[in-house]
C-alpha positions in Angstrom: -13.5 -5.0 19.6 -11.5 -5.8 16.4 -14.4 -4.6 14.4 -14.4 -1.3 16.3 -10.7 -0.9 15.8 -11.2 -1.6 12.0 -13.9 1.1 11.8 -11.7 3.5 13.7 -8.7 2.7 11.5 -10.8 3.2 8.4 -12.0 6.6 9.4 -8.6 7.7 10.7 -6.4 6.4 7.9 -8.2 5.2 4.8 -10.9 7.9 4.5 -8.4 10.8 4.5 -6.2 9.1 1.9 -9.2 8.7 -0.5 -10.3 12.3 0.1 -6.8 13.6 -0.5 -6.9 11.6 -3.8 -10.1 13.3 -4.8 -9.0 16.7 -3.6 -6.0 16.3 -6.0 -8.5 15.9 -8.9 -10.6 18.8 -7.6 -7.7 21.3 -7.4 -6.3 20.3 -10.8 -9.8 20.8 -12.3 -10.1 24.2 -10.8 -6.6 25.2 -12.0 -7.5 24.0 -15.4 -10.7 26.0 -15.5 -12.8 22.8 -15.6 -16.2 23.1 -13.8 -16.7 20.7 -10.9 -20.4 19.9 -10.3 -19.9 18.1 -7.0 -17.3 17.2 -4.3 -18.8 14.5 -2.2 -17.8 13.0 1.2 -18.8 9.4 1.0 -20.6 7.8 -1.9 -24.2 8.5 -3.1 -27.0 8.5 -2.4 -26.7 12.1 -1.1 -27.6 12.6 2.5 -27.3 16.4 2.7 -25.8 19.3 0.8 -23.3 20.9 3.1 -22.8 24.1 1.0 -22.3 25.4 -2.5 -19.3 27.4 -3.6 -18.2 28.6 -7.1 -20.8 26.3 -8.8 -19.7 23.2 -6.9 -21.9 21.3 -4.5 -20.1 20.0 -1.4 -22.2 17.1 -0.2 -22.3 14.4 2.6 -23.4 11.0 1.3 -24.8 7.9 2.9 -22.1 5.4 2.1 -19.2 6.4 4.3 -16.4 5.2 2.0 -14.0 8.0 0.9 -15.4 10.5 -1.5 -15.7 11.5 -5.2 -15.3 14.5 -7.5 -17.9 14.9 -10.4 -16.6 17.2 -13.1 -19.0 18.5 -15.7 -19.0 16.7 -19.0 -16.8 13.8 -17.8 -17.5 11.8 -20.9 -19.3 14.3 -23.1 -17.0 16.6 -25.1 -20.0 18.7 -26.2 -20.4 20.3 -22.7 -18.4 23.6 -22.5 -16.2 23.9 -19.5 -16.3 20.1 -18.9 -13.5 17.6 -18.5 -14.0 15.9 -21.9 -14.0 19.2 -23.8 -10.8 20.4 -22.1 -7.4 20.2 -23.8 -5.4 16.9 -23.7 -2.8 18.5 -21.3 -5.6 19.6 -19.0 -7.3 16.2 -19.0 -4.0 14.4 -18.3 -3.2 16.9 -15.5 -6.7 16.3 -13.9 -6.6 12.5 -14.3 -3.1 12.2 -12.8 -3.5 14.7 -10.0 -5.3 12.3 -7.7 -2.3 9.9 -7.7 0.1 12.8 -7.5 -1.7 14.0 -4.4 -1.3 10.5 -2.8 2.4 10.4 -3.7 3.0 13.9 -2.2 1.1 12.9 1.0 3.1 9.7 1.3 6.4 11.6 0.9 5.3 14.0 3.7 4.2 11.1 6.0 7.4 9.1 5.5 9.6 12.2 5.9 7.9 12.9 9.2 8.2 9.3 10.3 11.9 9.2 9.5 12.5 12.5 11.2 11.1 11.3 14.5 13.6 10.2 17.2 14.2 6.5 16.7 16.3 3.8 18.2 19.7 3.4 16.5 20.1 -0.1 14.9 23.2 -1.9 13.8 22.6 -2.3 10.1 25.6 -4.6 9.8 23.7 -7.4 11.6 20.4 -9.2 11.1 18.7 -10.5 14.3 15.7 -12.5 15.3 12.9 -10.2 16.6 10.2 -12.8 16.9 9.7 -16.6 16.7 6.4 -18.2 15.7 5.2 -21.0 18.0 5.8 -24.5 16.5 7.8 -23.1 13.5 11.1 -24.6 12.3 12.9 -21.7 14.1 11.2 -22.5 17.4 12.0 -26.2 17.0 15.6 -25.3 16.3 15.7 -23.2 19.5 16.1 -19.8 18.0 15.2 -16.9 20.4 14.7 -13.2 20.2 18.0 -11.4 19.8 19.9 -14.2 18.2 22.1 -12.8 15.4 22.6 -14.5 12.0 26.2 -15.0 11.1 25.9 -17.4 8.1 23.4 -19.7 6.4 24.9 -22.8 4.8 28.3 -21.0 5.1 26.9 -18.0 3.1 27.9 -14.9 5.2 24.8 -12.8 6.2 26.2 -9.7 7.9 23.4 -7.1 7.6 22.0 -8.4 4.3 18.3 -9.4 4.6 18.2 -10.5 0.9 21.2 -12.9 1.4 19.4 -14.5 4.3 15.9 -14.8 2.7 17.4 -15.8 -0.7 19.4 -18.7 0.8 16.3 -19.9 2.8 14.1 -19.7 -0.3 16.7 -21.7 -2.3 16.5 -24.5 0.2 12.9 -25.0 1.0 12.2 -28.5 2.3 16.0 -29.2 2.9 18.3 -29.0 5.8 19.7 -25.6 6.4 22.7 -25.0 8.8 22.7 -21.7 10.6 25.7 -20.2 12.4 24.2 -17.9 15.0 25.4 -15.7 17.9 23.6 -15.3 21.3 25.0 -12.8 23.7 28.3 -12.8 21.8 28.6 -16.6 21.9 28.4 -18.6 18.6 26.2 -21.7 18.2 24.9 -23.8 15.3 21.3 -24.7 14.5 19.8 -26.9 11.8 16.3 -26.4 10.5 14.2 -27.3 7.5 12.4 -24.3 5.9 8.8 -25.2 5.1 7.5 -25.3 1.5 4.3 -23.4 0.5 1.2 -25.1 1.8 2.8 -26.3 5.0 2.2 -23.1 6.9 -0.1 -20.0 6.9 1.9 -17.6 4.8 -0.4 -14.7 5.8 0.9 -15.1 9.3 4.5 -16.2 9.0 7.3 -17.2 6.7 9.0 -20.5 5.8 11.2 -20.4 8.9 8.8 -18.6 11.2 10.9 -15.7 12.4 10.7 -11.9 12.2 13.9 -10.2 11.2 15.3 -6.9 12.1 18.5 -5.0 12.6 19.3 -5.2 16.4 19.0 -2.0 18.4 22.2 -0.5 19.8 20.5 1.2 22.8 21.1 4.7 21.4 18.4 7.2 20.1 18.9 9.5 17.1 16.8 12.2 15.2 17.3 11.9 11.5 17.7 15.3 9.8 14.9 16.4 7.3 17.1 16.2 4.2 18.1 12.6 4.9 14.6 11.8 5.9 13.4 13.1 2.6 15.8 10.9 0.7 14.8 7.9 2.8 11.1 8.7 2.0 11.7 8.7 -1.7 13.6 5.4 -1.5 10.8 3.9 0.5 8.2 4.9 -2.0 10.2 3.5 -4.8 10.7 0.2 -3.0 6.9 -0.1 -2.5 6.2 0.4 -6.2 9.1 -1.9 -7.2 7.9 -4.7 -4.9 4.3 -4.3 -6.2 5.4 -4.6 -9.8 7.7 -7.5 -9.0 5.2 -9.5 -6.9 3.5 -11.3 -9.8 6.9 -12.4 -11.2 8.0 -13.7 -7.7 4.6 -15.4 -7.4 4.9 -17.2 -10.7 8.5 -18.2 -9.9 7.4 -19.7 -6.6 9.4 -17.3 -4.5 6.3 -15.9 -2.9 3.4 -18.0 -1.6 -0.1 -17.2 -2.9 -1.1 -16.2 0.7 1.7 -13.6 0.8 0.5 -12.1 -2.5 -3.1 -11.8 -1.3 -5.0 -8.9 -2.6 -7.3 -7.3 0.0 -10.4 -5.2 -0.2 -11.4 -2.1 1.8 -12.3 -4.6 4.6 -8.8 -6.0 4.7 -7.2 -2.6 4.6 -9.5 -1.4 7.4 -8.3 -4.4 9.4 -4.7 -3.4 8.9 -5.6 0.2 9.7 -7.3 -0.9 12.9 -4.3 -2.9 14.0 -2.0 0.0 13.3 -4.3 2.4 15.2 -4.5 0.0 18.2 -0.7 -0.4 18.2 -0.2 3.4 18.2 -2.7 3.8 21.1 -1.1 1.0 23.1 2.5 2.0 22.6 2.2 5.8 22.0 4.3 5.2 18.8 2.7 7.1 15.9 5.1 5.5 13.4 2.6 2.5 13.1 0.0 4.9 11.6 2.5 7.0 9.6 4.0 3.9 8.0 0.8 2.2 7.1 -0.8 5.4 5.8 2.3 6.1 3.7 2.2 2.6 2.2 -1.5 2.7 1.4 -1.2 6.2 -0.1 1.6 5.0 -2.5 -0.4 1.9 -3.3 -3.6 3.9 -3.9 -1.8 6.4 -6.2 0.0 3.7 -8.1 -3.0 1.4 -8.5 -5.1 4.3 -9.9 -2.5 4.9 -12.6 -2.7 1.3 -13.9 -4.1 1.1 -17.5 -7.4 -0.4 -16.4 -10.7 0.9 -17.7 -12.7 3.1 -15.3 -9.5 3.9 -13.3 -7.6 7.1 -13.9 -4.9 5.2 -15.7 -7.5 3.7 -18.1 -8.8 7.2 -18.9 -5.2 8.5 -19.4 -4.7 5.7 -22.0 -7.5 7.0 -24.1 -6.1 10.6 -23.9 -2.7 9.2 -25.1 -4.4 7.2 -27.9 -6.0 10.5 -29.0 -2.6 12.2 -29.0 -1.1 9.5 -31.2 -3.9 9.1 -33.7 -4.7 12.8 -33.9 -8.4 12.5 -33.1 -10.5 11.5 -30.1 -11.8 8.0 -29.6 -15.6 8.1 -30.0 -17.1 9.1 -26.6 -19.7 6.3 -26.8 -17.1 3.7 -27.3 -14.9 5.0 -24.5 -17.8 5.3 -22.2 -18.8 1.7 -22.9 -15.3 0.5 -22.1 -15.2 2.4 -18.8 -18.7 1.1 -17.9 -17.6 -2.5 -18.5 -14.4 -1.9 -16.5 -16.4 -0.4 -13.6 -18.7 -3.5 -13.6 -15.7 -5.9 -13.5 -14.0 -3.8 -10.7 -17.2 -3.9 -8.7 -17.5 -7.6 -9.1 -13.8 -8.0 -8.0 -14.5 -5.7 -5.1 -17.4 -7.9 -3.9 -15.3 -11.0 -4.2 -12.4 -9.5 -2.2 -14.8 -8.2 0.5 -16.3 -11.7 0.9 -12.8 -13.1 1.1 -11.8 -10.7 3.8 -15.0 -11.3 5.8 -14.8 -15.1 5.6 -11.0 -15.3 6.0 -10.0 -12.1 7.9 -6.4 -11.0 8.0 -4.5 -12.1 11.2 -4.7 -9.4 13.8 
């Protein structure tokens, strides 16, 4: 059943996000008068030609993973009307348009999500919203709804970072918590676990989920404010992605928490979000995950890695600085090597996610 949910989540969430990315390239190429030879659903080999329009073949392919756009003369500047023979501005526009489409889609998804009626929460408080069995929090007697007042005499109020920062600074040592339960204060002492003592892909050092407690009221955030929240959310996703390696090296994040996943792992997450939406009727599970993946997809493709859009952009920028194009044979070789390495990495990550699936 988990496999079926993963397949459904892949088709419902991941496939459209990849197609939107490719559609961004396609529209930019058309606007730039660059000929597109094929727009494919799935990856080759080709199963059937759906139709042909304005010189572009629209095809259905056998490997049902996303899609692709094949512009004419992608690496050959001698082909008229092709990508490589277009101006630098046109090439930059086409190469960046896929990620731009993902960012625009994420903005729309998050704006819709924040605009939906949602329970009002008290942002001045941080509460327990889940306790892992056998965790330090469970041993200390924490329960859902308990509110954090202070940690080692450090006031928490509604500051998640103050709480997690104090916990991370005292791994393996006694931590004194001042809590409130139903308005009554109580003290609890626990020892946050160090990395390796717990499965970081399932829970944290203390073993609690945190949230701002609900007030019992319902609101509908206006579109302007929802749009602002959407931009802030997208920025935080990018910021946390960039910061993750630094936190990992500093020991502030366990290796399991920084785990890179393949399309299999992402499909597992998509399946879980889809199942939660079906079970609860709350579409925010799908909207939130789709927005996060869309931002990650757009940002990752802009990284200066050969074979990715960002790697090709780097060669255009080098051309602009040195005043002449890098030899097509050399650039093509670099991208070919990059593609091989990316495929090897993809296989390794797929094996990891099959052998050690993400917790569902």
